[in-house]
C-alpha positions, 0 to 999 in steps of 0.5 A, a space after each residue: 119446100 121440104 121435098 126441094 131440100 130433100 132432092 137437093 140433098 140427094 143430088 149433092 150427096 149423090 154427086 159426092 159419091 161420084 166424086 169420091 168413089 167413082 172418080 177418086 183418082 181425079 179428086 185426089 189430084 184436086 187435093 194434091 195438085 203438085 205431081 211431085 207429091 203424088 209418088 208415095 203411099 200416102 197419096 195412094 191412101 188418099 185415093 183409096 179413102 175415096 171409097 169410104 167417103 163415097 160410100 157414106 155419101 151414097 147412103 145419105 143420098 139414097 136416104 134422102 131419095 127414100 124420104 122424098 118418096 115417103 114424105 108422109 111416113 113420119 107422124 110428127 114434125 119432130 121426126 122430120 126435124 131429126 132427119 133434117 138436123 142429121 143432113 145439116 150436120 152431114 153438110 156442116 161437117 164437110 163445110 167446117 172441115 174446110 174452114 181451117 184450110 180456108 183460113 190457111 189459104 188466106 195466109 198463103 198456105 194450106 194443102 189445097 185451095 178452098 177458094 178456087 174451082 171444085 173446092 169452092 163449089 163444095 165449100 159454098 154448096 155444103 154451107 148452103 145446104 147446111 143452112 137450108 136443112 137447119 132452117 127447115 128443121 127449125 120450121 118443123 119445130 116452130 
């Protein structure tokens, strides 16, 4: 089960690297769907910030890949729990970061749509992996 969660983390964070870094121009259009709002320096900054987001996600993806191939590398369950809590927080920060926008969406507002398309998948998968990592961490400590 641990390996499944680690592989899921590696895949998801790797996909985030692709979306934020390699396809940052496309992802910026998801965040700013109105073409009239794209002709300014703030929009260009959104596009370029994808490099930072992508870089962090690549590092976390590769960490999880390394962990898959080194499952025996930790001596205690507490060490695994620490890594799993880290992963849960990484997913959770992305999930909880979208909660205020989702609440605005429910009132007809918000800058981007959380409950539609790509953003909905991100919202659901980050929540699911946050919970999976947290559950595995608790299991390690039980």
